N, C-alpha and C positions, 0 to 999 in steps of 0.2 A: 722466430721472432726475423723477420723480413728488413729488409735497408730502413725503412720510415720509422719504424718503431724501434730503431737503434737510435736515429739520430734526434727522433723522440723525447728518448729517455735518456741518451745521454750528454745532448750537446747544450739543453738548459741549465744544468748546473755549474757549467763549463763558463756559463758568459755568451752563449750565442745563439741566435735566432735558427731555432730548426729550421720553420719552413723557408728558409735562405738557401737551404742546401739541400735539396733534391736536385739537383745538377749531376748530370752524369761523370764531368771528369772529376768529382769531388768524392763519389761513391767508388771511382776505379783508384783514387788513393786510398783509399780508406780500406781499401776491399786488398789492393797490393800491399798494404801496411800491416792485416792482419793479417795475411799467407806469410811473408815475412817471422812473425813471431811463432808460425806454427799453428792459426787458430783455426779452425774452421767451422765458424759461424761465426753472427752478429751477435746470441748471446754471449759466447767466449769470450770475444773481443768488448763487450760490457762489463763482465764482468771483470778483466784487467782494468779495464779504465777507473774502475768505482775502485780500486784497490792500489791503484798505483799512481803516485803523482807525477814521477819521471814521465810517466806514458800518455800522461794529460798533457805533460807540457809538449812532448814530444807532436802530438794531435794538433797545437793549435799553428803547428808550421804546416799542417798535409790544410787547411783550410781556407787559407785564403786563394782568393777570387783574383786570379794572376792578369786578366785580360785585359791591357790599356795600349793607349796608341797616342801618336806627340800631338796635339795642340787638341785633343778632344775637347770638345763644346766652345768651337771658337769664338761666339760671343761672351764666354765668359772670359778668354783670357785677352779680349779687346776689353775690353773693362780693367782688368785689371793692369794692363801696359799703359791704357791715356788717363784713368781716374787713380786707380790702386797705388800705383807708384809713385804718381806725383804726388798724393798726398804724405806717402811716407817719408818720400825728402822734404817736403819742406818743412818736414820736425827734425830731421836728425842736421847734426853739424858737420862742416867739411872734415874731412876726413873719417870719418864715420865709418862702421860697416854694417851694408844691410843682412841683415840674417832671417832665415827661410828654412823653413821643415816639411818637409813633403813624406805624411804620417801614411804606413801603408801604402809604400808608392811602387811595390812590384818590382818591375823592371828597372824602373827611374824614368819610364817616359815623359810625364809630368813634370819631375825636375831636371831632366835634359832641356825640354819645353822652356822653363823657365831659366836656366842660362843663359839662352839663345836671347829672348826677352831680355834679361840684365846687362847683356853684353853689348844687344847693342840698343842701349839707353844713354841717356847722356844727362849729367847734371846743365845746371844752366850755364856753366862756365865751361861747357864745353869739354868737362874733364870725365873719362869711363867712370862708373858707379863701382864703386867696391862692395862684394857680397861674396856672401859663405853661402852655399844650398846644402844641407842632409838631407839626407833621401835614405830615409829605414823602412825594414819591414822583418815581420818576423824569419818567413823563408827564404834560407840561405840559397835554396837553388835557383831565384830569382834573381836574386842580386849577382850571385855568378853570372846570369846571362845576361841582367843587365853590363856588367864588366867588358863582357864581349864587344861589348857596341857593334852589334851587326843584327840588321834591324827588314823585314821582310816587307812588303809594299802595302801589305793592309794597315800594319803599326802608322803609315804617313798617309792615310788617303786621308787623313782631317790637318795636312800639312798646307799653308798658303805656298806657293811657287817661290815667293822671294826667302821662306824660309828653309824650302828644299834645297835650293844654291848653295849652305853650309855641310850639304849632306856628300860623301863621295859613294858611287856605284859599282859595286862588284859584278861585272856582267857573267861570271862564272856558280854563282851561288845566288844570282839576283833580288843580293841582299843591297842593305846601304849602311853607311856607319859614319858618325855626326866627325865633325872636325876637333880634334883632338882642342881648339881653343876654346869651344864650351865645352867639352867634353869631360877634362877634366877638370874644371870648375866643381866639380858635383860628388860631395864626399856619401859613398853609398854605406851604409852602417847596417849593421843584423842586431835587431832590437827589438826585446821582448817586452812585450804592453807590461808590464810588472816590475817592471829595471825605472831604473831614473832617466828622465830624458835626456839622449845626446846633445842637443842643443840647450843653450842659456840664450833672455831676449831676445822671443823670435820675433823682425817687425812684420813678417805674414806666414801664416798656417795655412796649408792644400790638407786637407783630413776629405776626403771624396771616396762614398762606398767603401768605405770601411769598417767604420764605426756606427755608423746613423741604419745602416743596412741591415750588417751580419751581425755583430756584437750587440751583447745583451748582459744586463745584468752586472756583475762585478768587473766584465773585460772593457765594457762600456764606460764601467765608474772610472778605470783607470787610467783609458785614454784620454777620457776628460780631463781630468786631475790633470793628468800630464799638460794638458795645452793651457789649463789655467794656469798651471807653474809655469812656461814659458813665453805664453804669447805679452807682450809689453803693451803698457796703454798708449793707446792710439795705433794699435797693432792691428792687422787683419786676420780675416779666419774666415777659409772658404768650405764650402761646404758642397756635396753633389748636388746636379742638379733636379734628381729626383727627392732628394730628401728633408727633412725638416728639423731643425735645431730645437729641443725640446724646450719649452717657457723656462721651465726650473733651473737648466744648464744656461740658456744664455741670461738668467739672474746672476746664477755662480761664476761665470765666467765676466758677466757685467759689459758683455756686449749687446749692440743695437744694429738692425738692420741698414745695411749700407749698401743696400743694389740686391739682388736675385741671385738667392744663395750666398751672400757676403757680408759678413758681420765685422763693425769695428771694435771695439773693446773702447772703453770710456779714458778719459783723459784721468778721471779719479771716481773712486767706488762713490763718491754724491752723486756722479752725474747719471749715473745708469738709468737710461731710461731718455733721452735727452742726445738730440745730436742729429744732422741731414742725414739727407742721402748721396750716397756717391755711385754715379752708374745705374742702371737698370738690366742688367744680364746678368 
């Protein structure tokens, strides 16, 4: 059995789209894991996975695609800043906390970008917005990397100059770190898809390149059910630029298009299918 035969056999029953896992970085992780277990072939590792639920849980932490960067897809962040956030604030009472969940956040670059965005936003009376951002991922190692708050130049290549001003540059390592004012507003959480969601009453959920690209079957079902359970009426769901939300899940969540890859949950279940568009990016 070669690697492609291995992923074709074991990943679909675990809830993953095996065609997305031909990447060399994933192959190296799985090969290293098999070696640590004293296994010498993909056939042996496949047999263990079929028998061991514990190993099935562990392999999920190895399947994350952790490449990300700050302000990835500037047009999307522009729409969130100028259209989505004002729409949310218009329905919030004074003193309310704006809740954000970044699902499959990797090292948290997306969540930290949102922290800067929301910190720089203001209510109509000029007061700061109260908000809470939860960045969750199943892979503890990438969360630990995020908690270091040290970023290489490639991770900031999409970041606008006025946002880069909030980073401190360390010439000895050629890395940058985000000011504590913004960094400390993000809560990093190790979260398995099969656990209860780490947040409630979310106004905004970012779920890009984790569910619709890589997950399938029961994993996708679990993540989408979590989003259904936490996304409040009038809240927004943001998915990846190259992804599509299946019609059955759009109906179950009760969301309508509100821009390119941005969806808004209807204010009442009866109003599913109605509502206007917010933005075009």
